C-alpha positions in Angstrom: 241.0 187.5 -23.4 238.4 188.8 -25.8 241.0 188.4 -29.2 242.3 184.6 -30.7 245.2 183.3 -29.6 247.4 181.9 -26.8 247.2 183.3 -23.0 249.3 182.3 -20.3 248.1 182.0 -16.6 249.3 183.5 -13.7 250.4 180.2 -12.5 252.2 178.9 -15.8 249.9 176.9 -18.0 248.8 178.1 -21.5 245.7 178.1 -22.7 243.3 179.1 -25.7 240.7 181.5 -26.0 238.2 179.7 -27.9 235.6 182.4 -27.9 232.9 184.2 -25.5 229.6 183.2 -24.9 226.8 184.2 -22.2 225.5 182.2 -19.3 222.3 180.9 -19.4 219.6 182.6 -17.0 218.6 185.5 -15.6 222.1 187.7 -15.7 223.1 186.4 -19.6 226.3 186.9 -17.5 229.1 186.7 -20.5 231.5 183.8 -20.0 235.4 182.8 -21.7 235.7 179.6 -22.9 238.8 178.6 -23.3 241.2 175.3 -23.7 244.1 174.3 -21.5 247.1 172.9 -23.9 248.6 171.3 -20.9 245.1 169.1 -20.7 242.7 169.4 -23.4 240.3 170.4 -21.0 237.8 172.7 -21.9 237.1 175.9 -19.0 234.3 178.3 -18.7 235.0 180.9 -16.4 232.9 184.5 -16.1 234.0 187.0 -18.4 235.2 189.3 -15.5 236.9 186.8 -13.9 239.2 186.0 -16.8 240.0 189.9 -17.8 240.9 190.5 -13.6 243.9 190.7 -11.7 244.6 188.2 -8.8 246.7 188.7 -5.6 250.0 186.2 -6.9 253.5 186.4 -4.4 252.5 189.6 -2.6 251.6 191.6 -6.1 248.4 192.1 -7.9 249.2 190.3 -11.9 246.6 189.4 -14.7 245.2 186.4 -14.6 245.2 185.7 -18.4 248.2 187.7 -20.1 248.3 187.1 -24.1 251.4 185.3 -24.9 250.9 184.2 -29.1 
């Protein structure tokens, strides 16, 4: 989730990627900032998780997939 656009979460909801940021503290871990289109809430999650895969219905799938 590094380029602008709409992404679909593996559970179905869509999110708009806003920007990359750094977590405050010693590690300055990169985080993705994104907005839920269904609620308007803004979320922050470590980039490693956003770009990672999760097990869903018995197979590994990307947590987010670009759709627009």
